[in-house]
TIRO-2110 file (N, C-alpha, C; in Angstrom, 1 decimal):
// TIRO-2110
92.2, 81.4, 27.3, N, 1, A
90.1, 81.5, 27.2, CA, 1, A
90.1, 80.7, 26.0, C, 1, A
88.8, 80.0, 26.0, N, 2, A
88.0, 79.7, 24.9, CA, 2, A
87.1, 81.1, 24.3, C, 2, A
87.6, 81.8, 23.4, N, 3, A
87.2, 82.9, 22.7, CA, 3, A
86.0, 82.1, 22.0, C, 3, A
86.3, 80.9, 20.9, N, 4, A
85.8, 80.6, 20.4, CA, 4, A
84.1, 79.6, 21.0, C, 4, A
84.5, 79.1, 22.4, N, 5, A
83.3, 78.6, 23.3, CA, 5, A
82.3, 80.1, 23.3, C, 5, A
83.2, 81.2, 23.9, N, 6, A
82.6, 82.0, 24.4, CA, 6, A
81.7, 82.8, 23.2, C, 6, A
82.2, 83.0, 21.9, N, 7, A
81.1, 83.5, 20.8, CA, 7, A
80.0, 82.4, 20.9, C, 7, A
80.1, 80.8, 20.5, N, 8, A
79.3, 80.1, 20.6, CA, 8, A
78.1, 80.4, 21.7, C, 8, A
78.5, 80.8, 22.8, N, 9, A
77.6, 80.9, 23.9, CA, 9, A
76.4, 82.0, 23.6, C, 9, A
77.5, 83.0, 23.3, N, 10, A
76.3, 84.5, 22.6, CA, 10, A
75.5, 84.4, 21.5, C, 10, A
76.2, 83.4, 20.5, N, 11, A
75.3, 83.1, 19.2, CA, 11, A
74.0, 81.7, 19.7, C, 11, A
74.3, 81.5, 20.7, N, 12, A
72.6, 80.5, 21.3, CA, 12, A
72.1, 81.4, 21.5, C, 12, A
72.1, 82.6, 21.7, N, 13, A
71.1, 83.3, 22.1, CA, 13, A
70.3, 84.1, 20.9, C, 13, A
70.8, 83.5, 20.1, N, 14, A
70.3, 84.5, 18.3, CA, 14, A
71.5, 85.0, 17.5, C, 14, A
71.1, 85.0, 16.2, N, 15, A
72.1, 85.6, 15.2, CA, 15, A
72.6, 87.0, 15.5, C, 15, A
74.3, 86.9, 15.4, N, 16, A
74.8, 88.1, 15.9, CA, 16, A
76.1, 88.3, 14.7, C, 16, A
76.1, 89.5, 14.5, N, 17, A
77.6, 89.8, 13.5, CA, 17, A
78.4, 90.2, 14.3, C, 17, A
79.8, 90.1, 13.8, N, 18, A
81.0, 90.4, 14.3, CA, 18, A
81.4, 91.5, 15.6, C, 18, A
81.0, 92.4, 14.8, N, 19, A
81.4, 93.5, 15.5, CA, 19, A
80.4, 93.5, 17.4, C, 19, A
79.2, 93.0, 17.0, N, 20, A
77.8, 93.0, 17.9, CA, 20, A
78.3, 91.8, 18.8, C, 20, A
79.5, 90.5, 18.3, N, 21, A
79.8, 89.8, 19.1, CA, 21, A
80.8, 90.4, 20.2, C, 21, A
81.7, 91.0, 19.7, N, 22, A
82.6, 91.6, 20.3, CA, 22, A
81.9, 92.5, 21.4, C, 22, A
80.9, 93.2, 21.1, N, 23, A
80.5, 94.3, 22.1, CA, 23, A
79.9, 93.5, 23.4, C, 23, A
79.4, 92.2, 22.6, N, 24, A
78.8, 91.7, 24.1, CA, 24, A
79.3, 90.9, 24.7, C, 24, A
80.6, 90.3, 24.2, N, 25, A
81.3, 89.5, 24.7, CA, 25, A
82.3, 90.2, 26.1, C, 25, A
82.6, 91.9, 25.4, N, 26, A
83.1, 92.7, 26.5, CA, 26, A
82.3, 93.0, 27.6, C, 26, A
81.0, 93.0, 27.5, N, 27, A
80.1, 93.3, 28.2, CA, 27, A
79.8, 92.3, 29.0, C, 27, A
80.2, 91.3, 28.6, N, 28, A
79.6, 90.1, 30.0, CA, 28, A
81.0, 90.0, 30.6, C, 28, A
82.0, 90.2, 30.0, N, 29, A
83.3, 90.0, 31.1, CA, 29, A
83.7, 91.3, 31.7, C, 29, A
83.2, 92.1, 31.5, N, 30, A
83.9, 93.5, 32.1, CA, 30, A
85.3, 94.3, 31.2, C, 30, A
85.4, 93.8, 30.0, N, 31, A
86.0, 94.0, 29.0, CA, 31, A
87.5, 93.4, 29.9, C, 31, A
87.3, 92.8, 30.7, N, 32, A
88.9, 92.0, 31.5, CA, 32, A
89.2, 91.4, 30.2, C, 32, A
88.8, 90.5, 29.2, N, 33, A
89.8, 90.3, 28.3, CA, 33, A
89.2, 90.7, 26.6, C, 33, A
89.9, 92.2, 26.6, N, 34, A
89.2, 92.9, 25.2, CA, 34, A
89.7, 91.7, 24.0, C, 34, A
88.3, 92.4, 23.4, N, 35, A
88.9, 91.4, 21.7, CA, 35, A
88.9, 92.6, 20.7, C, 35, A
89.8, 92.2, 19.5, N, 36, A
89.3, 93.0, 18.7, CA, 36, A
88.5, 92.2, 17.6, C, 36, A
87.8, 93.2, 16.6, N, 37, A
87.1, 92.8, 15.5, CA, 37, A
87.7, 91.3, 14.2, C, 37, A
89.4, 92.0, 14.6, N, 38, A
89.9, 90.8, 13.7, CA, 38, A
90.1, 89.5, 14.2, C, 38, A
90.2, 89.1, 15.3, N, 39, A
90.2, 88.0, 16.1, CA, 39, A
88.6, 87.7, 16.4, C, 39, A
87.5, 88.2, 16.3, N, 40, A
86.2, 87.5, 16.2, CA, 40, A
85.6, 87.1, 14.8, C, 40, A
85.9, 87.9, 14.0, N, 41, A
85.9, 87.3, 12.4, CA, 41, A
86.6, 86.0, 12.2, C, 41, A
88.2, 86.0, 12.8, N, 42, A
89.2, 85.0, 12.3, CA, 42, A
88.4, 83.8, 13.1, C, 42, A
88.0, 84.0, 14.5, N, 43, A
87.1, 82.7, 15.2, CA, 43, A
86.0, 82.7, 14.7, C, 43, A
85.3, 83.3, 13.8, N, 44, A
83.9, 82.6, 13.2, CA, 44, A
84.7, 82.0, 11.6, C, 44, A
85.4, 82.7, 11.2, N, 45, A
85.9, 81.8, 10.1, CA, 45, A
86.2, 80.3, 10.4, C, 45, A
86.7, 79.9, 11.2, N, 46, A
87.1, 78.6, 12.0, CA, 46, A
86.0, 78.1, 11.9, C, 46, A
84.8, 78.6, 13.1, N, 47, A
83.8, 77.8, 13.6, CA, 47, A
82.8, 77.7, 12.2, C, 47, A
83.0, 78.4, 11.2, N, 48, A
82.2, 78.0, 10.2, CA, 48, A
82.8, 76.6, 9.4, C, 48, A
84.4, 77.2, 9.0, N, 49, A
84.7, 75.9, 8.7, CA, 49, A
84.7, 74.5, 9.3, C, 49, A
84.4, 74.6, 10.3, N, 50, A
84.2, 73.2, 11.2, CA, 50, A
82.9, 72.9, 11.5, C, 50, A
82.0, 73.8, 10.8, N, 51, A
80.6, 73.5, 11.1, CA, 51, A
79.6, 73.9, 12.3, C, 51, A
80.3, 74.8, 12.9, N, 52, A
79.8, 75.1, 14.2, CA, 52, A
79.0, 76.1, 14.1, C, 52, A
79.1, 77.1, 13.1, N, 53, A
78.4, 78.4, 13.0, CA, 53, A
77.9, 78.2, 11.2, C, 53, A
77.3, 79.0, 11.1, N, 54, A
76.7, 78.9, 9.5, CA, 54, A
76.3, 80.8, 9.6, C, 54, A
76.7, 81.2, 8.1, N, 55, A
75.9, 82.4, 7.6, CA, 55, A
74.4, 82.3, 7.6, C, 55, A
74.1, 83.6, 8.2, N, 56, A
72.5, 83.4, 8.2, CA, 56, A
72.1, 85.1, 8.0, C, 56, A
72.3, 85.1, 6.6, N, 57, A
71.9, 86.5, 5.5, CA, 57, A
72.1, 87.9, 6.5, C, 57, A
71.7, 88.7, 6.2, N, 58, A
72.3, 90.2, 7.0, CA, 58, A
71.2, 91.1, 7.8, C, 58, A
71.4, 92.1, 8.5, N, 59, A
70.2, 92.4, 9.1, CA, 59, A
70.0, 93.8, 8.0, C, 59, A
69.2, 94.4, 8.6, N, 60, A
68.8, 95.8, 8.2, CA, 60, A
69.7, 96.9, 7.6, C, 60, A
71.4, 96.8, 8.4, N, 61, A
72.4, 97.6, 8.0, CA, 61, A
73.4, 97.0, 7.3, C, 61, A
73.3, 95.5, 6.7, N, 62, A
73.7, 94.9, 5.8, CA, 62, A
74.7, 94.2, 6.4, C, 62, A
74.3, 94.5, 7.8, N, 63, A
75.7, 93.6, 8.6, CA, 63, A
75.7, 91.9, 8.2, C, 63, A
76.8, 91.1, 8.3, N, 64, A
76.7, 89.4, 7.7, CA, 64, A
76.5, 88.9, 9.0, C, 64, A
75.4, 88.2, 9.2, N, 65, A
74.6, 87.4, 10.4, CA, 65, A
75.5, 85.8, 10.4, C, 65, A
75.5, 85.6, 12.3, N, 66, A
76.3, 84.4, 11.9, CA, 66, A
75.0, 83.3, 13.0, C, 66, A
74.7, 82.5, 12.9, N, 67, A
73.9, 81.4, 13.8, CA, 67, A
74.4, 80.4, 14.1, C, 67, A
74.4, 79.6, 15.2, N, 68, A
74.9, 78.5, 15.4, CA, 68, A
74.4, 77.3, 15.0, C, 68, A
75.1, 76.3, 14.8, N, 69, A
74.1, 75.1, 13.9, CA, 69, A
74.0, 74.0, 15.1, C, 69, A
73.4, 72.9, 14.9, N, 70, A
73.6, 71.7, 15.8, CA, 70, A
74.9, 71.6, 16.2, C, 70, A
75.8, 71.2, 15.6, N, 71, A
77.2, 70.7, 15.9, CA, 71, A
77.3, 71.7, 16.8, C, 71, A
77.5, 73.0, 16.7, N, 72, A
78.1, 74.1, 17.4, CA, 72, A
77.4, 74.0, 18.6, C, 72, A
75.9, 73.8, 19.3, N, 73, A
75.4, 73.7, 20.2, CA, 73, A
75.8, 72.4, 20.7, C, 73, A
76.2, 71.4, 20.4, N, 74, A
76.7, 70.0, 20.8, CA, 74, A
78.1, 70.5, 21.4, C, 74, A
78.6, 71.1, 20.9, N, 75, A
80.1, 71.7, 21.0, CA, 75, A
80.4, 72.3, 22.2, C, 75, A
78.8, 73.3, 22.6, N, 76, A
78.8, 74.2, 23.6, CA, 76, A
78.4, 73.3, 24.6, C, 76, A
77.5, 72.6, 24.6, N, 77, A
77.3, 71.4, 25.8, CA, 77, A
78.0, 71.2, 26.7, C, 77, A
79.1, 70.4, 25.3, N, 78, A
80.1, 69.6, 25.7, CA, 78, A
81.1, 70.7, 26.9, C, 78, A
81.1, 71.7, 26.3, N, 79, A
82.2, 72.6, 26.9, CA, 79, A
81.6, 72.6, 28.3, C, 79, A
80.5, 73.4, 28.4, N, 80, A
79.7, 73.7, 29.8, CA, 80, A
80.0, 72.5, 30.7, C, 80, A
79.8, 71.1, 30.0, N, 81, A
79.5, 70.0, 31.1, CA, 81, A
81.2, 69.5, 31.3, C, 81, A
82.0, 70.1, 30.7, N, 82, A
83.7, 69.2, 30.9, CA, 82, A
84.5, 70.0, 31.8, C, 82, A
84.9, 69.9, 33.0, N, 83, A
85.4, 70.5, 33.8, CA, 83, A
87.3, 71.2, 33.1, C, 83, A
87.3, 72.4, 33.4, N, 84, A
88.5, 72.8, 32.8, CA, 84, A
89.7, 72.1, 33.0, C, 84, A
90.4, 72.2, 32.4, N, 85, A
91.8, 70.7, 32.4, CA, 85, A
92.8, 71.6, 33.5, C, 85, A
92.9, 71.0, 34.5, N, 86, A
94.3, 71.9, 35.0, CA, 86, A
95.5, 71.3, 35.2, C, 86, A
95.6, 69.9, 34.5, N, 87, A
96.6, 68.7, 34.7, CA, 87, A
97.6, 69.8, 33.6, C, 87, A
97.3, 70.7, 32.9, N, 88, A
98.5, 71.3, 32.0, CA, 88, A
98.4, 72.6, 32.1, C, 88, A
98.4, 73.4, 32.9, N, 89, A
98.3, 74.9, 33.7, CA, 89, A
99.2, 75.5, 32.3, C, 89, A
98.4, 76.8, 32.3, N, 90, A
98.9, 77.7, 31.6, CA, 90, A
100.1, 78.3, 32.0, C, 90, A
101.0, 79.0, 31.1, N, 91, A
102.3, 79.3, 31.7, CA, 91, A
101.8, 80.6, 32.5, C, 91, A
102.5, 80.9, 33.6, N, 92, A
102.3, 82.1, 34.5, CA, 92, A
103.9, 83.0, 34.5, C, 92, A
103.7, 84.0, 34.5, N, 93, A
104.9, 85.0, 34.1, CA, 93, A
105.6, 85.3, 34.9, C, 93, A
104.6, 85.2, 36.1, N, 94, A
105.6, 85.7, 37.6, CA, 94, A
106.1, 84.6, 38.0, C, 94, A
105.2, 83.3, 38.1, N, 95, A
106.2, 82.2, 38.4, CA, 95, A
107.2, 81.9, 37.9, C, 95, A
107.1, 81.8, 36.3, N, 96, A
108.8, 81.7, 35.8, CA, 96, A
109.5, 82.8, 36.1, C, 96, A
109.1, 83.7, 36.3, N, 97, A
110.4, 85.1, 36.7, CA, 97, A
110.6, 84.9, 38.3, C, 97, A
110.0, 84.6, 38.9, N, 98, A
110.5, 84.0, 40.5, CA, 98, A
111.6, 82.9, 40.1, C, 98, A
111.0, 81.8, 39.4, N, 99, A
111.9, 81.1, 39.3, CA, 99, A
113.0, 81.1, 38.7, C, 99, A
113.5, 82.0, 37.8, N, 100, A
114.6, 82.1, 37.0, CA, 100, A
115.3, 83.3, 37.6, C, 100, A
114.6, 84.1, 38.9, N, 101, A
115.0, 85.2, 40.1, CA, 101, A
116.3, 84.5, 40.6, C, 101, A
115.7, 83.2, 40.9, N, 102, A
116.7, 82.4, 42.2, CA, 102, A
117.8, 82.0, 41.5, C, 102, A
118.7, 82.7, 42.5, N, 103, A
120.3, 82.3, 42.3, CA, 103, A
120.7, 83.0, 41.0, C, 103, A
119.8, 83.7, 40.2, N, 104, A
120.6, 84.6, 39.0, CA, 104, A
121.5, 85.9, 39.7, C, 104, A
122.9, 86.2, 39.2, N, 105, A
123.3, 86.9, 39.4, CA, 105, A
123.0, 88.5, 39.6, C, 105, A
123.0, 89.1, 40.6, N, 106, A
122.7, 90.4, 40.3, CA, 106, A
121.3, 90.7, 40.9, C, 106, A
120.4, 89.8, 41.1, N, 107, A
119.0, 89.8, 41.1, CA, 107, A
118.9, 90.1, 42.6, C, 107, A
118.1, 90.9, 42.8, N, 108, A
117.3, 90.9, 44.4, CA, 108, A
116.5, 90.3, 44.6, C, 108, A
115.9, 89.0, 44.5, N, 109, A
114.5, 88.3, 44.2, CA, 109, A
113.9, 89.1, 45.5, C, 109, A
114.1, 89.4, 46.9, N, 110, A
113.5, 90.0, 47.7, CA, 110, A
112.8, 91.1, 47.0, C, 110, A
113.3, 92.0, 46.5, N, 111, A
113.0, 92.7, 45.6, CA, 111, A
111.7, 92.8, 45.0, C, 111, A
112.0, 91.8, 44.2, N, 112, A
110.9, 91.7, 42.9, CA, 112, A
110.1, 91.2, 43.7, C, 112, A
110.2, 90.5, 44.7, N, 113, A
108.8, 89.8, 45.3, CA, 113, A
107.5, 91.2, 46.2, C, 113, A
109.0, 92.1, 46.7, N, 114, A
107.8, 93.3, 47.0, CA, 114, A
107.3, 94.3, 46.0, C, 114, A
107.7, 94.1, 45.0, N, 115, A
107.3, 95.0, 44.1, CA, 115, A
106.1, 94.4, 43.2, C, 115, A
106.5, 93.4, 43.2, N, 116, A
105.0, 92.5, 42.8, CA, 116, A
103.9, 92.5, 43.9, C, 116, A
104.5, 92.7, 44.9, N, 117, A
103.4, 92.4, 46.0, CA, 117, A
102.6, 93.9, 45.9, C, 117, A
103.1, 95.1, 45.6, N, 118, A
102.4, 95.9, 46.0, CA, 118, A
102.0, 96.3, 44.6, C, 118, A
102.0, 95.3, 43.5, N, 119, A
101.2, 95.7, 42.3, CA, 119, A
99.9, 95.3, 42.5, C, 119, A
100.1, 93.8, 43.0, N, 120, A
99.0, 92.7, 42.9, CA, 120, A
98.1, 93.3, 44.3, C, 120, A
98.4, 93.7, 45.6, N, 121, A
97.8, 94.4, 46.6, CA, 121, A
96.9, 95.3, 46.1, C, 121, A
97.4, 96.3, 45.1, N, 122, A
96.7, 97.5, 44.2, CA, 122, A
95.8, 97.1, 43.6, C, 122, A
95.7, 96.0, 42.6, N, 123, A
95.2, 95.5, 41.7, CA, 123, A
93.7, 94.6, 42.6, C, 123, A
94.3, 94.3, 44.0, N, 124, A
93.2, 93.5, 44.6, CA, 124, A
92.2, 94.8, 44.9, C, 124, A
92.6, 95.6, 45.4, N, 125, A
92.1, 97.2, 45.8, CA, 125, A
91.0, 97.3, 44.8, C, 125, A
91.7, 97.7, 43.5, N, 126, A
90.9, 98.2, 42.7, CA, 126, A
89.5, 97.0, 42.2, C, 126, A
90.3, 96.0, 42.1, N, 127, A
88.9, 95.2, 41.7, CA, 127, A
88.0, 94.8, 42.8, C, 127, A
88.1, 95.4, 43.8, N, 128, A
87.3, 95.5, 45.2, CA, 128, A
86.7, 96.5, 45.2, C, 128, A
86.6, 97.6, 44.3, N, 129, A
86.2, 98.8, 44.0, CA, 129, A
85.0, 98.1, 42.9, C, 129, A
85.5, 97.9, 42.1, N, 130, A
84.7, 97.2, 41.1, CA, 130, A
83.7, 96.6, 41.4, C, 130, A
83.8, 95.5, 42.7, N, 131, A
82.9, 95.0, 43.0, CA, 131, A
81.9, 95.7, 43.6, C, 131, A
82.4, 96.7, 44.7, N, 132, A
81.2, 97.7, 45.3, CA, 132, A
80.7, 98.3, 44.5, C, 132, A
81.3, 98.9, 43.3, N, 133, A
80.4, 99.5, 42.5, CA, 133, A
79.1, 98.5, 41.8, C, 133, A
79.6, 97.2, 41.4, N, 134, A
78.7, 96.6, 41.0, CA, 134, A
77.3, 96.1, 42.1, C, 134, A
77.9, 96.4, 42.8, N, 135, A
76.7, 95.8, 44.4, CA, 135, A
76.0, 96.5, 44.6, C, 135, A
76.4, 98.1, 44.4, N, 136, A
75.4, 99.3, 44.5, CA, 136, A
74.0, 99.4, 44.4, C, 136, A
74.0, 98.8, 43.4, N, 137, A
72.7, 98.5, 42.5, CA, 137, A
72.4, 97.1, 42.3, C, 137, A
71.6, 96.5, 42.8, N, 138, A
71.2, 94.9, 42.3, CA, 138, A
71.3, 94.6, 41.3, C, 138, A
72.3, 93.7, 40.5, N, 139, A
72.4, 93.3, 39.3, CA, 139, A
71.3, 93.2, 38.8, C, 139, A
71.0, 93.7, 37.6, N, 140, A
69.6, 93.9, 36.7, CA, 140, A
69.2, 93.0, 35.5, C, 140, A
71.0, 92.9, 35.3, N, 141, A
70.7, 91.5, 33.8, CA, 141, A
71.8, 90.8, 34.2, C, 141, A
71.8, 89.5, 33.0, N, 142, A
72.5, 88.5, 33.5, CA, 142, A
74.0, 88.9, 32.8, C, 142, A
74.1, 90.1, 32.1, N, 143, A
75.3, 90.7, 31.7, CA, 143, A
76.2, 91.2, 33.0, C, 143, A
75.3, 92.0, 33.8, N, 144, A
76.0, 92.5, 35.0, CA, 144, A
76.3, 91.4, 36.2, C, 144, A
75.3, 90.2, 36.3, N, 145, A
75.7, 89.1, 37.2, CA, 145, A
77.0, 88.1, 36.3, C, 145, A
77.2, 88.3, 35.4, N, 146, A
78.4, 87.8, 34.9, CA, 146, A
79.7, 88.4, 35.0, C, 146, A
79.6, 89.7, 34.9, N, 147, A
80.8, 90.7, 34.9, CA, 147, A
81.1, 90.8, 36.7, C, 147, A
79.9, 90.6, 37.4, N, 148, A
80.2, 90.5, 38.7, CA, 148, A
80.6, 89.1, 39.1, C, 148, A
80.7, 88.0, 38.8, N, 149, A
81.3, 86.7, 39.0, CA, 149, A
82.7, 86.9, 38.3, C, 149, A
83.0, 87.7, 37.6, N, 150, A
84.2, 87.4, 36.6, CA, 150, A
85.4, 88.5, 37.4, C, 150, A
84.4, 89.6, 38.1, N, 151, A
85.6, 90.5, 39.0, CA, 151, A
85.6, 89.9, 40.4, C, 151, A
85.1, 89.0, 40.6, N, 152, A
85.0, 88.3, 42.0, CA, 152, A
86.2, 87.3, 41.9, C, 152, A
86.1, 86.5, 40.9, N, 153, A
87.1, 85.5, 40.4, CA, 153, A
88.7, 86.4, 40.3, C, 153, A
88.8, 87.6, 39.9, N, 154, A
89.8, 88.1, 39.9, CA, 154, A
90.5, 88.8, 41.4, C, 154, A
89.0, 88.9, 42.7, N, 155, A
89.8, 89.1, 43.6, CA, 155, A
90.3, 87.9, 44.4, C, 155, A
89.7, 86.7, 43.9, N, 156, A
90.4, 85.6, 44.7, CA, 156, A
91.5, 85.4, 44.2, C, 156, A
91.8, 85.6, 42.5, N, 157, A
93.2, 85.3, 42.3, CA, 157, A
94.4, 86.3, 42.7, C, 157, A
93.8, 87.2, 42.9, N, 158, A
94.6, 88.4, 43.7, CA, 158, A
94.9, 88.1, 44.9, C, 158, A
94.1, 88.1, 45.3, N, 159, A
94.5, 87.3, 47.1, CA, 159, A
95.3, 86.0, 47.2, C, 159, A
95.0, 84.8, 46.3, N, 160, A
95.8, 83.9, 46.3, CA, 160, A
97.3, 84.4, 45.7, C, 160, A
97.3, 84.9, 45.1, N, 161, A
98.9, 85.3, 44.7, CA, 161, A
99.6, 86.0, 45.4, C, 161, A
99.0, 86.9, 46.5, N, 162, A
99.2, 87.9, 47.2, CA, 162, A
100.0, 86.6, 48.6, C, 162, A
99.3, 85.4, 49.0, N, 163, A
99.8, 84.6, 49.8, CA, 163, A
101.0, 84.2, 49.7, C, 163, A
100.7, 83.8, 48.2, N, 164, A
101.9, 82.7, 47.4, CA, 164, A
103.2, 83.7, 47.9, C, 164, A
103.1, 85.0, 47.4, N, 165, A
104.1, 85.9, 47.3, CA, 165, A
104.6, 85.9, 49.0, C, 165, A
103.7, 85.8, 49.7, N, 166, A
104.5, 86.0, 51.5, CA, 166, A
104.8, 84.9, 51.6, C, 166, A
104.7, 83.8, 50.8, N, 167, A
105.1, 82.2, 51.1, CA, 167, A
106.2, 82.0, 50.7, C, 167, A
106.6, 82.9, 49.2, N, 168, A
108.0, 82.6, 48.7, CA, 168, A
109.2, 83.3, 49.7, C, 168, A
108.7, 84.6, 50.0, N, 169, A
109.2, 85.4, 50.9, CA, 169, A
109.7, 84.4, 52.3, C, 169, A
109.0, 84.0, 52.5, N, 170, A
108.9, 83.4, 53.8, CA, 170, A
110.1, 82.1, 53.6, C, 170, A
110.0, 81.3, 52.7, N, 171, A
110.8, 80.0, 52.2, CA, 171, A
112.1, 80.7, 51.7, C, 171, A
112.3, 81.9, 51.2, N, 172, A
113.6, 82.1, 50.9, CA, 172, A
114.2, 82.9, 52.1, C, 172, A
113.8, 83.1, 53.3, N, 173, A
114.6, 83.5, 54.5, CA, 173, A
114.6, 82.7, 55.0, C, 173, A
113.9, 81.2, 55.4, N, 174, A
114.3, 80.2, 56.2, CA, 174, A
115.5, 79.5, 55.0, C, 174, A
115.6, 79.5, 53.6, N, 175, A
116.4, 78.7, 53.2, CA, 175, A
117.9, 79.7, 53.5, C, 175, A
118.1, 81.3, 53.1, N, 176, A
118.9, 81.9, 53.5, CA, 176, A
119.5, 81.7, 54.9, C, 176, A
118.8, 81.7, 55.8, N, 177, A
119.2, 81.6, 57.5, CA, 177, A
119.8, 80.2, 57.5, C, 177, A
119.6, 79.1, 56.8, N, 178, A
119.8, 77.9, 57.1, CA, 178, A
121.3, 78.0, 56.3, C, 178, A
121.5, 78.6, 55.0, N, 179, A
122.8, 78.4, 54.4, CA, 179, A
123.7, 79.2, 55.1, C, 179, A
123.2, 80.2, 55.9, N, 180, A
124.4, 81.0, 56.7, CA, 180, A
124.9, 79.9, 57.7, C, 180, A
124.0, 79.5, 58.8, N, 181, A
124.4, 78.9, 59.6, CA, 181, A
125.0, 77.5, 59.3, C, 181, A
124.9, 76.6, 58.0, N, 182, A
125.6, 75.6, 58.1, CA, 182, A
127.1, 75.5, 57.7, C, 182, A
127.4, 76.7, 57.2, N, 183, A
129.3, 76.7, 57.2, CA, 183, A
129.5, 76.9, 58.6, C, 183, A
128.9, 77.7, 59.8, N, 184, A
129.3, 77.6, 61.1, CA, 184, A
128.9, 76.6, 61.7, C, 184, A
127.8, 75.7, 61.6, N, 185, A
127.5, 74.4, 62.1, CA, 185, A
129.2, 73.2, 61.8, C, 185, A
129.6, 73.4, 60.3, N, 186, A
130.7, 72.6, 60.0, CA, 186, A
132.0, 73.3, 60.8, C, 186, A
132.1, 74.4, 60.9, N, 187, A
133.3, 74.6, 61.3, CA, 187, A
133.5, 74.6, 62.8, C, 187, A
132.0, 74.4, 63.7, N, 188, A
132.2, 74.3, 65.1, CA, 188, A
132.3, 72.3, 65.1, C, 188, A
132.1, 71.9, 64.0, N, 189, A
132.2, 70.0, 64.1, CA, 189, A
133.3, 69.8, 63.8, C, 189, A
134.4, 70.8, 63.4, N, 190, A
135.8, 70.1, 62.5, CA, 190, A
136.3, 70.9, 64.0, C, 190, A
136.2, 71.7, 64.9, N, 191, A
137.0, 72.3, 66.0, CA, 191, A
136.5, 71.3, 67.3, C, 191, A
135.6, 70.9, 67.3, N, 192, A
135.0, 70.0, 68.1, CA, 192, A
136.3, 68.6, 68.2, C, 192, A
136.0, 68.2, 66.9, N, 193, A
136.8, 66.9, 66.3, CA, 193, A
138.3, 66.9, 66.4, C, 193, A
138.8, 68.2, 66.1, N, 194, A
140.2, 68.4, 66.4, CA, 194, A
140.5, 68.5, 68.0, C, 194, A
139.5, 69.3, 68.6, N, 195, A
139.8, 69.3, 70.2, CA, 195, A
139.9, 67.5, 70.9, C, 195, A
138.9, 67.1, 70.5, N, 196, A
138.9, 65.9, 70.5, CA, 196, A
140.0, 64.8, 70.9, C, 196, A
140.4, 65.0, 69.6, N, 197, A
141.7, 64.1, 69.2, CA, 197, A
143.1, 64.4, 69.6, C, 197, A
143.1, 65.9, 70.1, N, 198, A
144.2, 66.7, 70.5, CA, 198, A
144.0, 65.8, 72.2, C, 198, A
143.2, 66.1, 72.7, N, 199, A
143.0, 65.8, 74.4, CA, 199, A
143.0, 63.9, 74.4, C, 199, A
143.3, 63.1, 73.7, N, 200, A
143.2, 61.6, 73.6, CA, 200, A
144.6, 61.1, 73.6, C, 200, A
144.9, 60.3, 74.5, N, 201, A
146.2, 60.1, 74.3, CA, 201, A
146.7, 58.6, 73.4, C, 201, A
147.6, 58.7, 72.7, N, 202, A
147.5, 57.1, 72.4, CA, 202, A
147.7, 55.9, 73.2, C, 202, A
147.0, 55.0, 72.7, N, 203, A
147.3, 54.0, 73.5, CA, 203, A
148.6, 53.4, 73.8, C, 203, A
149.5, 53.5, 73.0, N, 204, A
150.8, 52.9, 73.5, CA, 204, A
151.5, 53.6, 74.3, C, 204, A
151.2, 54.8, 74.6, N, 205, A
151.9, 55.7, 75.5, CA, 205, A
151.2, 55.9, 76.9, C, 205, A
150.3, 55.2, 77.1, N, 206, A
149.3, 55.2, 78.2, CA, 206, A
150.3, 54.2, 79.3, C, 206, A
150.5, 54.1, 80.6, N, 207, A
151.1, 53.4, 81.5, CA, 207, A
150.5, 52.3, 81.4, C, 207, A
151.1, 50.9, 81.6, N, 208, A
150.4, 49.8, 82.0, CA, 208, A
150.1, 49.4, 83.2, C, 208, A
149.3, 48.9, 83.8, N, 209, A
149.0, 48.6, 84.9, CA, 209, A
150.0, 48.0, 86.1, C, 209, A
150.9, 47.4, 85.5, N, 210, A
151.8, 46.9, 86.4, CA, 210, A
152.9, 47.9, 86.6, C, 210, A
153.4, 49.0, 86.2, N, 211, A
154.5, 49.5, 86.4, CA, 211, A
154.0, 50.5, 87.4, C, 211, A
END
């Protein structure tokens, strides 16, 4: 995910210091993607280097404040207006695991799928409870609305993963069934061919019509 753009979006609301940005970022996303202060300040340094933020004095407690620049606002607008690129999807550990498990000696891939399905369904139940808690009271501010959108995305993602795991298991069952029946079909074909040849008399041994 783009931490730099998330920080720019928060800075557009006004000057912030590092730990404040971390707290607001985690509040907005429900701590789904926790940050540490080091990540925040490293990102701020790069944004400052690129001319997208600038130091803006200190607050009463002596914290160094950062403000977004016009270049930063232009970058933020471009980020909001540009669709997220799906042509180069991020590496998915689960997809890689299943791809490597296919045909791996000593690996029961169906057991791998079942274990992951249990974990995914539990996560989906946990996310659903969080959503119910969020909806118990009407979201009062934009941070609560933002968190609700994030947790709903996590629910949809878990649902899709569970369906994909079901599909993987069905695919493997069909392939295993086809692999098991193929040798039997070949044997039956060879037997039929052999029987057919054995019951057909060679043309030279057939009696002629005149005898």
